[in-house]
C-alpha positions in Angstrom: 75.5 152.5 33.9 79.0 151.5 32.4 80.4 154.9 33.1 78.9 155.3 36.5 80.5 152.0 37.5 83.8 153.0 35.9 83.5 156.3 38.1 82.7 154.3 41.4 85.5 151.8 40.7 88.0 154.6 40.5 89.0 153.7 36.9 88.8 157.3 35.5 90.9 158.4 38.6 93.4 155.8 37.9 93.6 157.0 34.3 94.5 160.5 35.8 91.1 162.0 34.8 88.5 163.9 36.9 85.3 162.9 35.2 82.0 164.8 36.1 78.6 164.0 34.7 76.2 166.9 33.8 72.9 167.1 32.2 73.1 169.1 28.9 69.9 170.8 29.3 67.5 171.7 26.5 70.2 172.7 24.0 71.2 169.1 23.7 74.5 167.4 24.3 76.1 167.9 20.8 75.5 171.7 21.1 77.1 171.7 24.5 79.9 169.6 23.2 80.4 172.0 20.2 80.3 174.9 22.6 83.2 173.6 24.7 81.0 172.8 27.6 82.1 169.2 27.7 84.7 167.0 26.3 82.6 163.9 25.7 78.7 163.8 25.2 76.0 161.0 25.1 74.3 161.3 21.9 72.5 159.3 19.0 73.4 158.6 15.4 70.2 160.3 14.3 71.3 163.5 15.7 75.0 163.3 15.1 74.7 162.8 11.2 72.6 166.0 11.0 74.7 168.0 13.2 77.6 167.1 11.0 75.7 168.2 8.1 75.0 171.6 9.8 78.8 172.0 10.1 79.2 171.1 13.9 82.7 169.7 14.6 81.5 166.6 16.4 82.5 162.9 15.9 81.3 159.6 17.4 84.1 157.9 19.3 82.3 154.8 20.7 78.8 152.8 20.2 77.4 152.4 23.8 75.1 149.7 22.5 76.1 147.8 19.4 72.8 147.5 17.9 69.4 149.1 17.7 67.2 148.0 20.8 64.0 149.9 20.0 60.5 148.4 18.7 57.1 149.5 18.0 54.8 148.4 20.9 51.1 147.8 21.0 48.6 146.1 23.2 48.3 142.3 22.3 44.6 142.8 21.8 45.1 145.1 19.0 46.7 142.1 17.0 49.7 144.3 15.6 52.2 141.5 15.1 53.9 142.9 11.9 54.3 146.2 10.1 51.4 145.6 7.7 49.1 145.2 10.7 49.4 148.8 11.4 47.1 149.8 8.4 43.9 151.3 9.8 45.7 151.9 13.2 47.1 155.0 14.9 50.7 155.6 15.6 51.6 157.8 18.5 54.9 159.6 17.9 56.9 162.9 18.4 56.1 164.2 14.8 59.5 163.5 13.6 60.7 162.9 10.0 62.8 159.9 11.1 59.8 158.3 12.7 57.6 158.8 9.6 60.3 157.5 7.4 60.9 154.4 9.2 57.0 153.8 9.7 56.5 154.0 5.9 59.6 152.0 5.1 58.5 149.1 7.4 54.8 149.1 6.4 55.8 149.1 2.6 58.3 146.6 3.0 55.7 144.3 4.6 53.3 144.8 1.7 51.2 147.4 3.4 50.0 150.7 2.6 51.5 153.4 4.9 48.9 156.0 3.9 46.5 153.9 5.9 48.4 154.4 9.1 47.1 157.4 11.1 49.7 159.5 13.3 49.2 161.7 16.3 51.7 163.4 18.5 52.0 162.3 22.0 55.0 164.2 23.4 56.3 162.9 26.7 53.2 160.8 27.6 52.9 157.6 29.7 52.7 155.0 27.0 50.7 152.5 29.0 47.8 155.1 29.8 47.8 156.2 26.0 47.7 152.6 24.8 45.0 151.5 27.2 42.9 154.8 26.4 43.2 153.9 22.7 44.6 157.5 22.2 46.9 155.6 19.8 47.7 151.9 18.8 51.4 151.8 18.6 54.3 153.6 19.9 58.1 153.6 19.5 60.0 152.7 22.7 63.2 151.6 23.8 63.1 147.9 24.9 65.7 148.1 27.5 63.5 150.7 29.5 59.8 151.3 28.6 59.7 147.8 27.2 60.8 146.4 30.5 58.4 149.0 32.5 55.5 147.8 30.5 56.3 144.1 31.2 56.8 144.9 34.9 53.3 146.6 35.1 51.8 143.5 33.6 50.7 144.9 30.2 50.3 142.3 27.7 51.9 143.6 24.6 53.2 142.9 21.0 56.3 144.4 19.7 57.9 145.0 16.3 61.7 145.2 16.9 63.5 147.2 14.5 66.4 144.9 14.5 64.3 142.2 13.1 63.8 144.3 10.0 67.3 145.3 8.8 66.4 143.8 5.5 64.1 146.9 5.2 65.5 149.6 7.5 69.1 150.3 8.7 70.6 149.3 12.0 72.1 152.3 13.7 73.9 153.3 17.1 71.6 154.9 19.5 73.2 155.7 21.9 76.9 156.4 21.3 79.7 158.6 22.7 80.8 161.8 20.8 83.5 164.4 21.1 84.6 167.5 19.4 87.5 168.0 17.0 89.0 170.6 19.5 89.2 167.8 22.2 90.7 165.3 19.6 93.3 167.6 18.6 94.1 169.2 22.1 93.5 166.2 24.4 93.8 163.1 22.4 95.8 161.2 25.4 93.0 162.0 27.8 90.3 160.8 25.4 92.0 157.6 24.8 92.4 157.2 28.5 88.7 158.1 28.9 87.4 155.6 26.4 89.7 152.9 27.9 88.2 153.4 31.3 84.7 153.6 29.9 85.2 150.3 27.9 86.4 148.5 31.3 83.2 149.9 33.0 81.0 148.6 30.3 82.7 145.2 30.2 82.3 144.9 34.0 78.7 146.0 33.4 78.3 142.9 31.1 79.9 140.6 33.4 78.0 142.1 36.6 74.9 143.9 35.7 73.8 144.1 39.3 77.0 146.0 40.2 76.4 148.4 37.3 72.8 149.0 38.4 73.8 149.8 42.1 76.6 152.2 40.9 74.0 154.0 38.7 71.4 154.1 41.7 74.1 155.2 44.1 75.1 158.1 42.0 71.7 159.5 40.6 68.2 160.3 41.9 64.7 159.6 41.1 65.2 156.1 39.4 63.1 152.9 40.0 65.4 150.5 41.4 63.5 147.5 40.1 63.4 149.0 36.7 67.2 150.0 36.6 68.2 146.4 37.9 66.0 144.8 34.9 67.4 147.2 32.4 70.9 146.6 33.5 70.3 142.9 33.2 68.7 143.1 29.7 71.5 145.5 28.4 74.4 143.3 29.8 74.1 141.0 26.7 73.5 144.0 24.1 76.3 146.4 24.9 78.6 144.4 22.5 78.5 141.1 20.7 82.0 140.8 22.0 82.7 142.3 25.3 86.4 142.7 24.4 85.5 144.7 21.5 83.0 147.2 23.3 82.4 150.5 21.6 83.6 149.4 18.1 81.8 150.9 15.1 81.4 149.9 11.5 81.6 151.8 8.5 78.7 150.1 6.7 76.4 151.2 9.6 77.3 155.0 9.2 77.0 154.6 5.3 73.6 152.9 5.5 72.1 155.2 8.1 73.5 158.4 6.4 72.0 157.3 3.1 68.7 156.6 4.8 68.6 160.0 6.4 69.4 161.5 3.1 66.4 159.7 1.3 64.1 160.7 4.3 65.0 164.4 4.0 66.6 164.6 7.4 69.9 165.9 5.7 69.7 167.9 2.5 73.1 166.9 1.3 75.6 164.0 1.7 78.0 164.2 4.5 81.6 162.6 4.6 80.8 159.7 6.6 84.3 159.1 7.5 84.6 162.2 9.4 81.6 161.2 11.5 83.0 158.5 13.4 86.3 156.8 14.6 87.4 154.0 16.5 91.0 155.4 17.1 90.4 156.3 20.6 89.1 152.6 21.7 91.6 150.0 23.2 91.5 148.1 20.0 91.2 151.3 17.7 
C-alpha cells in the first residue's frame, strides 16, 4: 500500500523515477531480480537467506513491516490457546521445512511433544472451510489479511501470534524489499531515491491508512475493499515502531533467523549475514 500511495502521489516521479509494478510469476521475485527483470523486489527473509546461500546476488534493503505479523489460527471451539494444545491436533500447512521447524520449536518450548502433532498439506485452501470441516485444526496465517478476513466473516478463533513467542523462535522480516548487486553498483543513486520515496509512502500510510487503501484499490483489481481498508488500518501501526525510521533492519534479527534456518536444515551452510542486508539506501542509512 505504501508503494502504491507513493506512486499515486507522484513521489517516485518527483524523484526522477518511472516506477512500474509487475507480478513476478511462478519463478518468484528474487529469481526475476537476479535475472535482471526488475530493480527492486518484494520478498521475505525466509526466501532471501536461502537465495544467498545458493549464490544469488540479492540483498535486502528495507523491512516493509518491522516485526512478524503471522500466527497459528484455530477455531475457538477447539481450545488451542497455546502451542502445547496442538498435541493430538492436526496442523494444515504447505509441507515446508520452515513450518515444521517452527511448529516443533513452539510446541517443545511450551512443554509439549511435537511428535503428537499431525500435519497435512492444504495448498491454497480457504482456511475457514478447512477449519470448519475439521480437515485440520490449525493453520499459519498473516494476521493483517486472513486474520482480518476470518474476523469479518464472523469466525470465532484463537490465535498463537509468533511475535508473542520470541523467547523460543526468532522474529524475522516478512515482507521486505530486495535488490541485486548489479543495481546497487550501477544505479545506487536511483535506489536511494526509490527507497526515500517508498519510505515517504509508508510513513503516509501509517498516518492515513484510508488514503493508502484507496491508492491500492485504485491501481489494482479483484481486491475486497472492506478487507483492504481493514488491513491498511491494522498495518498502519505495525509498519514501523518509529515512522521516521521505516525500513530500518537490525543485524541481530538477521543473525538469529539465519541461525534458525541453518538448524532447521533450510540452508546447508552458514551465510555471510552482513552481505544479506543493508540500511545504506534508506533515508537514515
